[in-house]
All heavy atoms as TSV, in Angstrom:
chain	resi	resn	atom	element	x	y	z
A	1	MET	N	N	-0.674	-9.954	-17.002
A	1	MET	CA	C	0.071	-8.820	-16.505
A	1	MET	C	C	1.561	-9.144	-16.574
A	1	MET	O	O	2.029	-10.067	-15.919
A	1	MET	CB	C	-0.337	-8.529	-15.058
A	1	MET	CG	C	0.609	-7.621	-14.364
A	1	MET	SD	S	0.405	-7.251	-12.600
A	1	MET	CE	C	-0.985	-8.100	-12.035
A	2	PRO	N	N	2.330	-8.401	-17.359
A	2	PRO	CA	C	3.776	-8.600	-17.378
A	2	PRO	C	C	4.374	-8.254	-16.009
A	2	PRO	O	O	3.931	-7.300	-15.354
A	2	PRO	CB	C	4.268	-7.619	-18.439
A	2	PRO	CG	C	3.073	-7.330	-19.296
A	2	PRO	CD	C	1.903	-7.427	-18.373
A	3	PHE	N	N	5.367	-9.027	-15.592
A	3	PHE	CA	C	5.986	-8.839	-14.283
A	3	PHE	C	C	7.485	-9.048	-14.394
A	3	PHE	O	O	7.944	-10.008	-15.014
A	3	PHE	CB	C	5.397	-9.843	-13.285
A	3	PHE	CG	C	6.075	-9.828	-11.938
A	3	PHE	CD1	C	5.875	-8.778	-11.062
A	3	PHE	CD2	C	6.904	-10.859	-11.564
A	3	PHE	CE1	C	6.500	-8.760	-9.822
A	3	PHE	CE2	C	7.523	-10.858	-10.328
A	3	PHE	CZ	C	7.321	-9.807	-9.454
A	4	ALA	N	N	8.257	-8.148	-13.818
A	4	ALA	CA	C	9.712	-8.292	-13.755
A	4	ALA	C	C	10.148	-8.047	-12.321
A	4	ALA	O	O	9.657	-7.123	-11.659
A	4	ALA	CB	C	10.389	-7.294	-14.687
A	5	ASN	N	N	11.071	-8.883	-11.836
A	5	ASN	CA	C	11.566	-8.762	-10.469
A	5	ASN	C	C	13.087	-8.670	-10.517
A	5	ASN	O	O	13.755	-9.628	-10.908
A	5	ASN	CB	C	11.128	-9.976	-9.655
A	5	ASN	CG	C	11.504	-9.866	-8.196
A	5	ASN	OD1	O	12.182	-8.949	-7.768
A	5	ASN	ND2	N	11.057	-10.819	-7.422
A	6	PHE	N	N	13.608	-7.520	-10.148
A	6	PHE	CA	C	15.053	-7.302	-10.106
A	6	PHE	C	C	15.508	-7.369	-8.658
A	6	PHE	O	O	14.973	-6.658	-7.806
A	6	PHE	CB	C	15.410	-5.933	-10.683
A	6	PHE	CG	C	15.152	-5.810	-12.152
A	6	PHE	CD1	C	13.906	-5.408	-12.620
A	6	PHE	CD2	C	16.145	-6.106	-13.067
A	6	PHE	CE1	C	13.660	-5.288	-13.976
A	6	PHE	CE2	C	15.904	-5.994	-14.431
A	6	PHE	CZ	C	14.658	-5.589	-14.879
A	7	LYS	N	N	16.490	-8.199	-8.371
A	7	LYS	CA	C	17.078	-8.275	-7.034
A	7	LYS	C	C	18.459	-7.653	-7.124
A	7	LYS	O	O	19.283	-8.086	-7.929
A	7	LYS	CB	C	17.137	-9.715	-6.553
A	7	LYS	CG	C	15.759	-10.321	-6.360
A	7	LYS	CD	C	15.834	-11.722	-5.801
A	7	LYS	CE	C	14.477	-12.357	-5.723
A	7	LYS	NZ	N	13.658	-11.878	-4.653
A	8	VAL	N	N	18.689	-6.637	-6.307
A	8	VAL	CA	C	19.944	-5.897	-6.347
A	8	VAL	C	C	20.500	-5.780	-4.931
A	8	VAL	O	O	19.744	-5.834	-3.955
A	8	VAL	CB	C	19.752	-4.495	-6.962
A	8	VAL	CG1	C	19.239	-4.589	-8.391
A	8	VAL	CG2	C	18.827	-3.639	-6.134
A	9	PRO	N	N	21.820	-5.609	-4.797
A	9	PRO	CA	C	22.387	-5.402	-3.464
A	9	PRO	C	C	21.820	-4.131	-2.832
A	9	PRO	O	O	21.685	-3.101	-3.506
A	9	PRO	CB	C	23.887	-5.248	-3.726
A	9	PRO	CG	C	24.130	-5.882	-5.060
A	9	PRO	CD	C	22.865	-5.661	-5.840
A	10	ALA	N	N	21.488	-4.205	-1.562
A	10	ALA	CA	C	20.962	-3.037	-0.848
A	10	ALA	C	C	21.940	-1.875	-0.943
A	10	ALA	O	O	23.152	-2.059	-0.872
A	10	ALA	CB	C	20.707	-3.399	0.610
A	11	ASP	N	N	21.394	-0.697	-1.159
A	11	ASP	CA	C	22.157	0.557	-1.222
A	11	ASP	C	C	23.127	0.636	-2.394
A	11	ASP	O	O	24.053	1.437	-2.376
A	11	ASP	CB	C	22.909	0.800	0.093
A	11	ASP	CG	C	21.972	0.847	1.283
A	11	ASP	OD1	O	20.874	1.433	1.144
A	11	ASP	OD2	O	22.320	0.296	2.340
A	12	SER	N	N	22.921	-0.176	-3.424
A	12	SER	CA	C	23.825	-0.136	-4.582
A	12	SER	C	C	23.285	0.740	-5.715
A	12	SER	O	O	24.033	1.072	-6.633
A	12	SER	CB	C	24.102	-1.545	-5.109
A	12	SER	OG	O	22.923	-2.122	-5.641
A	13	LEU	N	N	22.002	1.109	-5.639
A	13	LEU	CA	C	21.399	1.941	-6.676
A	13	LEU	C	C	20.804	3.196	-6.053
A	13	LEU	O	O	20.284	3.168	-4.938
A	13	LEU	CB	C	20.278	1.187	-7.399
A	13	LEU	CG	C	20.648	-0.064	-8.179
A	13	LEU	CD1	C	19.388	-0.725	-8.717
A	13	LEU	CD2	C	21.614	0.256	-9.292
A	14	THR	N	N	20.843	4.272	-6.810
A	14	THR	CA	C	20.166	5.495	-6.383
A	14	THR	C	C	18.677	5.374	-6.727
A	14	THR	O	O	18.277	4.482	-7.488
A	14	THR	CB	C	20.737	6.726	-7.109
A	14	THR	OG1	O	20.434	6.610	-8.513
A	14	THR	CG2	C	22.238	6.856	-6.905
A	15	GLU	N	N	17.889	6.265	-6.180
A	15	GLU	CA	C	16.465	6.284	-6.515
A	15	GLU	C	C	16.276	6.502	-8.013
A	15	GLU	O	O	15.394	5.912	-8.632
A	15	GLU	CB	C	15.735	7.357	-5.715
A	15	GLU	CG	C	15.659	7.062	-4.221
A	15	GLU	CD	C	14.962	5.742	-3.908
A	15	GLU	OE1	O	13.892	5.470	-4.486
A	15	GLU	OE2	O	15.498	4.983	-3.084
A	16	LYS	N	N	17.101	7.351	-8.599
A	16	LYS	CA	C	17.028	7.638	-10.035
A	16	LYS	C	C	17.337	6.372	-10.849
A	16	LYS	O	O	16.678	6.111	-11.865
A	16	LYS	CB	C	18.002	8.765	-10.385
A	16	LYS	CG	C	17.840	9.305	-11.755
A	16	LYS	CD	C	16.575	10.137	-11.853
A	16	LYS	CE	C	16.535	10.842	-13.194
A	16	LYS	NZ	N	15.253	11.430	-13.467
A	17	GLN	N	N	18.318	5.591	-10.432
A	17	GLN	CA	C	18.653	4.352	-11.141
A	17	GLN	C	C	17.522	3.336	-11.043
A	17	GLN	O	O	17.216	2.648	-12.020
A	17	GLN	CB	C	19.956	3.763	-10.600
A	17	GLN	CG	C	21.179	4.560	-10.982
A	17	GLN	CD	C	22.418	4.119	-10.242
A	17	GLN	OE1	O	22.386	3.816	-9.051
A	17	GLN	NE2	N	23.536	4.090	-10.960
A	18	LYS	N	N	16.891	3.248	-9.886
A	18	LYS	CA	C	15.745	2.335	-9.736
A	18	LYS	C	C	14.599	2.779	-10.640
A	18	LYS	O	O	13.948	1.952	-11.281
A	18	LYS	CB	C	15.296	2.258	-8.279
A	18	LYS	CG	C	16.262	1.491	-7.397
A	18	LYS	CD	C	15.725	1.335	-6.007
A	18	LYS	CE	C	16.460	2.222	-5.072
A	18	LYS	NZ	N	16.079	2.053	-3.665
A	19	GLU	N	N	14.377	4.086	-10.696
A	19	GLU	CA	C	13.341	4.623	-11.582
A	19	GLU	C	C	13.643	4.274	-13.039
A	19	GLU	O	O	12.741	3.908	-13.798
A	19	GLU	CB	C	13.263	6.140	-11.413
A	19	GLU	CG	C	12.203	6.799	-12.247
A	19	GLU	CD	C	12.175	8.307	-12.079
A	19	GLU	OE1	O	12.460	8.796	-10.969
A	19	GLU	OE2	O	11.862	8.998	-13.072
A	20	LEU	N	N	14.900	4.350	-13.420
A	20	LEU	CA	C	15.300	4.014	-14.781
A	20	LEU	C	C	15.043	2.538	-15.095
A	20	LEU	O	O	14.552	2.203	-16.185
A	20	LEU	CB	C	16.791	4.352	-14.971
A	20	LEU	CG	C	17.332	4.341	-16.375
A	20	LEU	CD1	C	16.593	5.307	-17.281
A	20	LEU	CD2	C	18.826	4.689	-16.341
A	21	ILE	N	N	15.345	1.655	-14.163
A	21	ILE	CA	C	15.052	0.228	-14.346
A	21	ILE	C	C	13.553	0.035	-14.575
A	21	ILE	O	O	13.130	-0.697	-15.474
A	21	ILE	CB	C	15.531	-0.604	-13.138
A	21	ILE	CG1	C	17.057	-0.666	-13.117
A	21	ILE	CG2	C	14.933	-2.009	-13.172
A	21	ILE	CD1	C	17.632	-1.287	-11.858
A	22	ILE	N	N	12.755	0.696	-13.762
A	22	ILE	CA	C	11.298	0.545	-13.857
A	22	ILE	C	C	10.772	1.078	-15.187
A	22	ILE	O	O	9.997	0.401	-15.877
A	22	ILE	CB	C	10.615	1.231	-12.657
A	22	ILE	CG1	C	10.936	0.469	-11.374
A	22	ILE	CG2	C	9.107	1.344	-12.872
A	22	ILE	CD1	C	10.593	1.210	-10.098
A	23	THR	N	N	11.193	2.276	-15.572
A	23	THR	CA	C	10.661	2.854	-16.812
A	23	THR	C	C	11.144	2.106	-18.045
A	23	THR	O	O	10.353	1.867	-18.963
A	23	THR	CB	C	11.000	4.356	-16.924
A	23	THR	OG1	O	12.412	4.536	-16.857
A	23	THR	CG2	C	10.328	5.159	-15.837
A	24	ARG	N	N	12.406	1.718	-18.083
A	24	ARG	CA	C	12.908	0.998	-19.262
A	24	ARG	C	C	12.311	-0.396	-19.381
A	24	ARG	O	O	12.041	-0.864	-20.486
A	24	ARG	CB	C	14.432	0.924	-19.226
A	24	ARG	CG	C	15.075	2.245	-19.557
A	24	ARG	CD	C	16.543	2.075	-19.798
A	24	ARG	NE	N	17.163	3.352	-20.125
A	24	ARG	CZ	C	18.460	3.502	-20.321
A	24	ARG	NH1	N	19.272	2.470	-20.232
A	24	ARG	NH2	N	18.948	4.687	-20.618
A	25	THR	N	N	12.113	-1.062	-18.249
A	25	THR	CA	C	11.482	-2.384	-18.293
A	25	THR	C	C	10.045	-2.273	-18.777
A	25	THR	O	O	9.593	-3.066	-19.606
A	25	THR	CB	C	11.534	-3.047	-16.905
A	25	THR	OG1	O	12.906	-3.146	-16.491
A	25	THR	CG2	C	10.918	-4.431	-16.933
A	26	THR	N	N	9.330	-1.266	-18.281
A	26	THR	CA	C	7.960	-1.045	-18.726
A	26	THR	C	C	7.924	-0.746	-20.222
A	26	THR	O	O	7.088	-1.292	-20.961
A	26	THR	CB	C	7.315	0.100	-17.923
A	26	THR	OG1	O	7.356	-0.234	-16.535
A	26	THR	CG2	C	5.875	0.340	-18.352
A	27	ASP	N	N	8.843	0.094	-20.688
A	27	ASP	CA	C	8.927	0.397	-22.120
A	27	ASP	C	C	9.182	-0.865	-22.943
A	27	ASP	O	O	8.594	-1.059	-24.004
A	27	ASP	CB	C	10.032	1.413	-22.398
A	27	ASP	CG	C	9.707	2.810	-21.905
A	27	ASP	OD1	O	8.522	3.093	-21.609
A	27	ASP	OD2	O	10.651	3.622	-21.800
A	28	LEU	N	N	10.066	-1.729	-22.449
A	28	LEU	CA	C	10.384	-2.966	-23.168
A	28	LEU	C	C	9.156	-3.871	-23.278
A	28	LEU	O	O	8.848	-4.387	-24.357
A	28	LEU	CB	C	11.518	-3.707	-22.464
A	28	LEU	CG	C	11.904	-5.054	-23.069
A	28	LEU	CD1	C	12.411	-4.881	-24.504
A	28	LEU	CD2	C	12.944	-5.735	-22.208
A	29	TYR	N	N	8.435	-4.055	-22.173
A	29	TYR	CA	C	7.225	-4.883	-22.230
A	29	TYR	C	C	6.194	-4.276	-23.179
A	29	TYR	O	O	5.538	-5.009	-23.927
A	29	TYR	CB	C	6.619	-5.067	-20.842
A	29	TYR	CG	C	7.247	-6.180	-20.034
A	29	TYR	CD1	C	7.737	-5.947	-18.757
A	29	TYR	CD2	C	7.337	-7.470	-20.536
A	29	TYR	CE1	C	8.296	-6.963	-18.009
A	29	TYR	CE2	C	7.898	-8.496	-19.799
A	29	TYR	CZ	C	8.376	-8.239	-18.528
A	29	TYR	OH	O	8.935	-9.240	-17.790
A	30	ALA	N	N	6.053	-2.963	-23.159
A	30	ALA	CA	C	5.102	-2.318	-24.067
A	30	ALA	C	C	5.525	-2.503	-25.518
A	30	ALA	O	O	4.682	-2.682	-26.405
A	30	ALA	CB	C	4.974	-0.838	-23.728
A	31	GLU	N	N	6.825	-2.477	-25.763
A	31	GLU	CA	C	7.329	-2.707	-27.121
A	31	GLU	C	C	7.030	-4.134	-27.577
A	31	GLU	O	O	6.639	-4.360	-28.720
A	31	GLU	CB	C	8.837	-2.458	-27.143
A	31	GLU	CG	C	9.483	-2.669	-28.501
A	31	GLU	CD	C	10.996	-2.470	-28.449
A	31	GLU	OE1	O	11.466	-1.634	-27.661
A	31	GLU	OE2	O	11.696	-3.177	-29.191
A	32	ILE	N	N	7.171	-5.076	-26.687
A	32	ILE	CA	C	6.961	-6.490	-27.035
A	32	ILE	C	C	5.477	-6.835	-27.125
A	32	ILE	O	O	5.034	-7.461	-28.084
A	32	ILE	CB	C	7.662	-7.400	-26.006
A	32	ILE	CG1	C	9.181	-7.253	-26.133
A	32	ILE	CG2	C	7.245	-8.861	-26.193
A	32	ILE	CD1	C	9.965	-7.876	-25.003
A	33	TYR	N	N	4.698	-6.435	-26.110
A	33	TYR	CA	C	3.291	-6.837	-26.025
A	33	TYR	C	C	2.311	-5.796	-26.545
A	33	TYR	O	O	1.118	-6.058	-26.621
A	33	TYR	CB	C	2.923	-7.165	-24.572
A	33	TYR	CG	C	3.612	-8.389	-24.040
A	33	TYR	CD1	C	4.598	-8.283	-23.075
A	33	TYR	CD2	C	3.284	-9.656	-24.505
A	33	TYR	CE1	C	5.237	-9.411	-22.580
A	33	TYR	CE2	C	3.922	-10.785	-24.018
A	33	TYR	CZ	C	4.893	-10.655	-23.063
A	33	TYR	OH	O	5.524	-11.766	-22.573
A	34	GLY	N	N	2.806	-4.614	-26.849
A	34	GLY	CA	C	1.930	-3.539	-27.289
A	34	GLY	C	C	1.610	-2.601	-26.138
A	34	GLY	O	O	1.752	-2.950	-24.964
A	35	GLU	N	N	1.166	-1.420	-26.485
A	35	GLU	CA	C	0.901	-0.384	-25.485
A	35	GLU	C	C	-0.128	-0.810	-24.441
A	35	GLU	O	O	-0.120	-0.307	-23.322
A	35	GLU	CB	C	0.461	0.913	-26.165
A	35	GLU	CG	C	1.604	1.727	-26.710
A	35	GLU	CD	C	2.616	2.163	-25.652
A	35	GLU	OE1	O	2.219	2.587	-24.545
A	35	GLU	OE2	O	3.824	2.065	-25.939
A	36	ARG	N	N	-0.989	-1.740	-24.790
A	36	ARG	CA	C	-2.006	-2.180	-23.829
A	36	ARG	C	C	-1.371	-2.784	-22.571
A	36	ARG	O	O	-1.974	-2.798	-21.502
A	36	ARG	CB	C	-2.953	-3.186	-24.470
A	36	ARG	CG	C	-2.295	-4.513	-24.804
A	36	ARG	CD	C	-3.200	-5.439	-25.623
A	36	ARG	NE	N	-2.555	-6.707	-25.893
A	36	ARG	CZ	C	-1.611	-6.903	-26.805
A	36	ARG	NH1	N	-1.207	-5.901	-27.566
A	36	ARG	NH2	N	-1.078	-8.093	-26.986
A	37	ALA	N	N	-0.129	-3.280	-22.680
A	37	ALA	CA	C	0.548	-3.901	-21.538
A	37	ALA	C	C	1.111	-2.874	-20.554
A	37	ALA	O	O	1.349	-3.189	-19.387
A	37	ALA	CB	C	1.678	-4.803	-22.022
A	38	ARG	N	N	1.318	-1.649	-21.005
A	38	ARG	CA	C	1.958	-0.638	-20.153
A	38	ARG	C	C	1.214	-0.440	-18.827
A	38	ARG	O	O	1.820	-0.379	-17.758
A	38	ARG	CB	C	2.065	0.689	-20.902
A	38	ARG	CG	C	2.849	1.744	-20.147
A	38	ARG	CD	C	3.026	3.019	-20.949
A	38	ARG	NE	N	3.754	2.820	-22.190
A	38	ARG	CZ	C	5.084	2.740	-22.284
A	38	ARG	NH1	N	5.831	2.834	-21.196
A	38	ARG	NH2	N	5.654	2.556	-23.461
A	39	ALA	N	N	-0.094	-0.339	-18.880
A	39	ALA	CA	C	-0.891	-0.036	-17.682
A	39	ALA	C	C	-0.878	-1.159	-16.653
A	39	ALA	O	O	-1.154	-0.920	-15.470
A	39	ALA	CB	C	-2.323	0.286	-18.081
A	40	THR	N	N	-0.559	-2.370	-17.082
A	40	THR	CA	C	-0.600	-3.495	-16.146
A	40	THR	C	C	0.777	-4.088	-15.866
A	40	THR	O	O	0.885	-5.109	-15.184
A	40	THR	CB	C	-1.515	-4.610	-16.685
A	40	THR	OG1	O	-1.021	-5.058	-17.944
A	40	THR	CG2	C	-2.945	-4.115	-16.812
A	41	THR	N	N	1.829	-3.475	-16.376
A	41	THR	CA	C	3.183	-3.988	-16.147
A	41	THR	C	C	3.620	-3.673	-14.719
A	41	THR	O	O	3.556	-2.531	-14.277
A	41	THR	CB	C	4.181	-3.375	-17.150
A	41	THR	OG1	O	3.821	-3.816	-18.461
A	41	THR	CG2	C	5.598	-3.811	-16.854
A	42	LEU	N	N	4.062	-4.710	-14.021
A	42	LEU	CA	C	4.533	-4.572	-12.647
A	42	LEU	C	C	6.033	-4.831	-12.626
A	42	LEU	O	O	6.497	-5.876	-13.109
A	42	LEU	CB	C	3.819	-5.572	-11.739
A	42	LEU	CG	C	4.284	-5.659	-10.293
A	42	LEU	CD1	C	4.100	-4.333	-9.587
A	42	LEU	CD2	C	3.548	-6.759	-9.574
A	43	VAL	N	N	6.793	-3.881	-12.110
A	43	VAL	CA	C	8.244	-4.022	-11.984
A	43	VAL	C	C	8.593	-3.854	-10.513
A	43	VAL	O	O	8.234	-2.851	-9.892
A	43	VAL	CB	C	8.992	-2.972	-12.832
A	43	VAL	CG1	C	10.507	-3.155	-12.695
A	43	VAL	CG2	C	8.571	-3.054	-14.294
A	44	LEU	N	N	9.276	-4.837	-9.972
A	44	LEU	CA	C	9.661	-4.824	-8.564
A	44	LEU	C	C	11.179	-4.799	-8.474
A	44	LEU	O	O	11.853	-5.667	-9.030
A	44	LEU	CB	C	9.104	-6.067	-7.868
A	44	LEU	CG	C	9.441	-6.277	-6.399
A	44	LEU	CD1	C	8.897	-5.134	-5.558
A	44	LEU	CD2	C	8.881	-7.600	-5.938
A	45	VAL	N	N	11.723	-3.798	-7.804
A	45	VAL	CA	C	13.162	-3.720	-7.550
A	45	VAL	C	C	13.354	-4.021	-6.073
A	45	VAL	O	O	12.996	-3.224	-5.208
A	45	VAL	CB	C	13.735	-2.330	-7.914
A	45	VAL	CG1	C	15.225	-2.283	-7.628
A	45	VAL	CG2	C	13.458	-2.002	-9.376
A	46	GLU	N	N	13.879	-5.208	-5.795
A	46	GLU	CA	C	14.078	-5.653	-4.415
A	46	GLU	C	C	15.529	-5.478	-4.005
A	46	GLU	O	O	16.436	-5.914	-4.716
A	46	GLU	CB	C	13.737	-7.139	-4.276
A	46	GLU	CG	C	12.292	-7.459	-4.212
A	46	GLU	CD	C	12.081	-8.924	-3.910
A	46	GLU	OE1	O	12.047	-9.712	-4.865
A	46	GLU	OE2	O	11.974	-9.277	-2.717
A	47	GLU	N	N	15.735	-4.876	-2.861
A	47	GLU	CA	C	17.085	-4.719	-2.343
A	47	GLU	C	C	17.381	-5.862	-1.369
A	47	GLU	O	O	16.685	-6.036	-0.371
A	47	GLU	CB	C	17.236	-3.373	-1.656
A	47	GLU	CG	C	17.141	-2.211	-2.628
A	47	GLU	CD	C	17.497	-0.901	-1.998
A	47	GLU	OE1	O	16.666	-0.388	-1.236
A	47	GLU	OE2	O	18.606	-0.410	-2.264
A	48	VAL	N	N	18.414	-6.622	-1.680
A	48	VAL	CA	C	18.819	-7.753	-0.858
A	48	VAL	C	C	19.848	-7.267	0.166
A	48	VAL	O	O	20.813	-6.595	-0.211
A	48	VAL	CB	C	19.420	-8.872	-1.740
A	48	VAL	CG1	C	19.890	-10.032	-0.889
A	48	VAL	CG2	C	18.413	-9.342	-2.777
A	49	PRO	N	N	19.655	-7.579	1.447
A	49	PRO	CA	C	20.610	-7.139	2.460
A	49	PRO	C	C	22.026	-7.651	2.152
A	49	PRO	O	O	22.199	-8.729	1.587
A	49	PRO	CB	C	20.095	-7.762	3.757
A	49	PRO	CG	C	18.667	-8.079	3.504
A	49	PRO	CD	C	18.559	-8.354	2.029
A	50	ASP	N	N	23.018	-6.858	2.554
A	50	ASP	CA	C	24.412	-7.220	2.328
A	50	ASP	C	C	24.691	-8.601	2.904
A	50	ASP	O	O	24.326	-8.894	4.044
A	50	ASP	CB	C	25.330	-6.181	2.976
A	50	ASP	CG	C	26.725	-6.201	2.395
A	50	ASP	OD1	O	26.856	-6.441	1.170
A	50	ASP	OD2	O	27.688	-5.971	3.134
A	51	GLY	N	N	25.292	-9.452	2.099
A	51	GLY	CA	C	25.599	-10.810	2.525
A	51	GLY	C	C	24.415	-11.749	2.438
A	51	GLY	O	O	24.496	-12.896	2.868
A	52	GLY	N	N	23.300	-11.294	1.856
A	52	GLY	CA	C	22.079	-12.096	1.792
A	52	GLY	C	C	21.969	-12.958	0.555
A	52	GLY	O	O	20.910	-13.497	0.275
A	53	TRP	N	N	23.048	-13.098	-0.200
A	53	TRP	CA	C	23.018	-13.963	-1.371
A	53	TRP	C	C	24.422	-14.430	-1.688
A	53	TRP	O	O	25.396	-13.963	-1.124
A	53	TRP	CB	C	22.369	-13.289	-2.555
A	53	TRP	CG	C	22.972	-11.969	-2.994
A	53	TRP	CD1	C	24.040	-11.302	-2.450
A	53	TRP	CD2	C	22.526	-11.183	-4.069
A	53	TRP	NE1	N	24.267	-10.146	-3.116
A	53	TRP	CE2	C	23.351	-10.036	-4.123
A	53	TRP	CE3	C	21.520	-11.306	-5.002
A	53	TRP	CZ2	C	23.188	-9.041	-5.086
A	53	TRP	CZ3	C	21.369	-10.304	-5.935
A	53	TRP	CH2	C	22.190	-9.199	-5.981
A	54	GLY	N	N	24.507	-15.383	-2.578
A	54	GLY	CA	C	25.819	-15.908	-2.943
A	54	GLY	C	C	25.775	-16.588	-4.293
A	54	GLY	O	O	24.723	-16.867	-4.843
A	55	ILE	N	N	26.969	-16.844	-4.804
A	55	ILE	CA	C	27.131	-17.546	-6.079
A	55	ILE	C	C	28.206	-18.614	-5.880
A	55	ILE	O	O	29.276	-18.334	-5.333
A	55	ILE	CB	C	27.544	-16.588	-7.209
A	55	ILE	CG1	C	26.443	-15.574	-7.487
A	55	ILE	CG2	C	27.880	-17.361	-8.488
A	55	ILE	CD1	C	26.795	-14.525	-8.526
A	56	GLY	N	N	27.918	-19.820	-6.325
A	56	GLY	CA	C	28.902	-20.899	-6.253
A	56	GLY	C	C	29.333	-21.230	-4.834
A	56	GLY	O	O	30.459	-21.651	-4.610
A	57	GLY	N	N	28.447	-21.016	-3.879
A	57	GLY	CA	C	28.755	-21.323	-2.494
A	57	GLY	C	C	29.474	-20.206	-1.759
A	57	GLY	O	O	29.773	-20.340	-0.578
A	58	ASP	N	N	29.780	-19.105	-2.442
A	58	ASP	CA	C	30.443	-17.967	-1.813
A	58	ASP	C	C	29.425	-16.871	-1.507
A	58	ASP	O	O	28.638	-16.494	-2.372
A	58	ASP	CB	C	31.525	-17.385	-2.734
A	58	ASP	CG	C	32.672	-18.346	-2.962
A	58	ASP	OD1	O	33.049	-19.065	-2.008
A	58	ASP	OD2	O	33.196	-18.372	-4.088
A	59	VAL	N	N	29.456	-16.356	-0.290
A	59	VAL	CA	C	28.574	-15.267	0.095
A	59	VAL	C	C	29.077	-13.986	-0.556
A	59	VAL	O	O	30.269	-13.678	-0.509
A	59	VAL	CB	C	28.540	-15.106	1.635
A	59	VAL	CG1	C	27.719	-13.883	2.031
A	59	VAL	CG2	C	27.982	-16.352	2.283
A	60	LEU	N	N	28.159	-13.272	-1.192
A	60	LEU	CA	C	28.521	-12.007	-1.824
A	60	LEU	C	C	28.176	-10.851	-0.899
A	60	LEU	O	O	27.141	-10.850	-0.253
A	60	LEU	CB	C	27.763	-11.830	-3.141
A	60	LEU	CG	C	28.177	-12.736	-4.284
A	60	LEU	CD1	C	27.314	-12.447	-5.505
A	60	LEU	CD2	C	29.638	-12.537	-4.632
A	61	THR	N	N	29.054	-9.879	-0.881
A	61	THR	CA	C	28.805	-8.637	-0.160
A	61	THR	C	C	28.984	-7.498	-1.157
A	61	THR	O	O	29.592	-7.682	-2.217
A	61	THR	CB	C	29.784	-8.448	1.009
A	61	THR	OG1	O	31.108	-8.366	0.489
A	61	THR	CG2	C	29.678	-9.580	2.020
A	62	LEU	N	N	28.486	-6.337	-0.813
A	62	LEU	CA	C	28.631	-5.183	-1.689
A	62	LEU	C	C	30.111	-4.876	-1.917
A	62	LEU	O	O	30.523	-4.548	-3.029
A	62	LEU	CB	C	27.910	-3.972	-1.100
A	62	LEU	CG	C	27.808	-2.733	-1.971
A	62	LEU	CD1	C	27.187	-3.048	-3.328
A	62	LEU	CD2	C	27.017	-1.654	-1.266
A	63	ALA	N	N	30.924	-5.015	-0.894
A	63	ALA	CA	C	32.361	-4.769	-1.029
A	63	ALA	C	C	32.989	-5.710	-2.059
A	63	ALA	O	O	33.812	-5.295	-2.882
A	63	ALA	CB	C	33.052	-4.919	0.316
A	64	LYS	N	N	32.602	-6.983	-2.046
A	64	LYS	CA	C	33.138	-7.941	-3.029
A	64	LYS	C	C	32.684	-7.607	-4.445
A	64	LYS	O	O	33.443	-7.702	-5.395
A	64	LYS	CB	C	32.705	-9.366	-2.676
A	64	LYS	CG	C	33.441	-9.965	-1.525
A	64	LYS	CD	C	32.976	-11.390	-1.308
A	64	LYS	CE	C	33.612	-12.008	-0.094
A	64	LYS	NZ	N	33.135	-13.388	0.150
A	65	ILE	N	N	31.433	-7.196	-4.574
A	65	ILE	CA	C	30.880	-6.882	-5.889
A	65	ILE	C	C	31.576	-5.658	-6.476
A	65	ILE	O	O	31.820	-5.584	-7.679
A	65	ILE	CB	C	29.356	-6.654	-5.790
A	65	ILE	CG1	C	28.651	-7.965	-5.452
A	65	ILE	CG2	C	28.799	-6.069	-7.078
A	65	ILE	CD1	C	27.207	-7.809	-5.083
A	66	GLN	N	N	31.915	-4.700	-5.630
A	66	GLN	CA	C	32.524	-3.454	-6.097
A	66	GLN	C	C	34.018	-3.570	-6.356
A	66	GLN	O	O	34.604	-2.661	-6.917
A	66	GLN	CB	C	32.255	-2.333	-5.085
A	66	GLN	CG	C	30.804	-1.933	-5.041
A	66	GLN	CD	C	30.497	-0.907	-3.965
A	66	GLN	OE1	O	31.194	-0.812	-2.963
A	66	GLN	NE2	N	29.427	-0.156	-4.166
A	67	GLN	N	N	34.641	-4.683	-5.956
A	67	GLN	CA	C	36.077	-4.857	-6.201
A	67	GLN	C	C	36.348	-4.927	-7.691
A	67	GLN	O	O	35.572	-5.506	-8.460
A	67	GLN	CB	C	36.578	-6.158	-5.567
A	67	GLN	CG	C	36.734	-6.096	-4.079
A	67	GLN	CD	C	37.194	-7.427	-3.511
A	67	GLN	OE1	O	37.203	-8.454	-4.192
A	67	GLN	NE2	N	37.550	-7.430	-2.247
A	68	ALA	N	N	37.478	-4.363	-8.085
A	68	ALA	CA	C	37.886	-4.451	-9.492
A	68	ALA	C	C	38.235	-5.909	-9.809
A	68	ALA	O	O	38.821	-6.598	-8.984
A	68	ALA	CB	C	39.093	-3.547	-9.738
A	69	PRO	N	N	37.866	-6.376	-11.000
A	69	PRO	CA	C	38.204	-7.749	-11.374
A	69	PRO	C	C	39.725	-7.919	-11.446
A	69	PRO	O	O	40.444	-7.011	-11.825
A	69	PRO	CB	C	37.580	-7.938	-12.745
A	69	PRO	CG	C	37.097	-6.613	-13.191
A	69	PRO	CD	C	37.156	-5.668	-12.032
A	70	GLU	N	N	40.149	-9.110	-11.033
A	70	GLU	CA	C	41.581	-9.408	-11.085
A	70	GLU	C	C	42.004	-9.673	-12.500
A	70	GLU	O	O	41.326	-10.352	-13.248
A	70	GLU	CB	C	41.895	-10.607	-10.196
A	70	GLU	CG	C	41.641	-10.322	-8.722
A	70	GLU	CD	C	41.954	-11.512	-7.846
A	70	GLU	OE1	O	42.577	-12.459	-8.319
A	70	GLU	OE2	O	41.545	-11.480	-6.667
A	71	ALA	N	N	43.139	-9.107	-12.879
A	71	ALA	CA	C	43.639	-9.270	-14.262
A	71	ALA	C	C	44.445	-10.530	-14.406
A	71	ALA	O	O	44.936	-11.109	-13.524
A	71	ALA	CB	C	44.464	-8.069	-14.659
């Protein structure tokens, strides 16, 4: 059974965007493994609470992620 797990910041995606992740990921697995994989493909979109993850020792928040990159 193909499985994909997406971890995203809580409240950063709309329901429609989550649906798009699920359908496109399922389509990709079916393209790679054949249509037989479609029925058993599991896609999980997990929302991580704000401040519940970090990179390089820095805690990430939705506000930090949404900031424009410094030039």
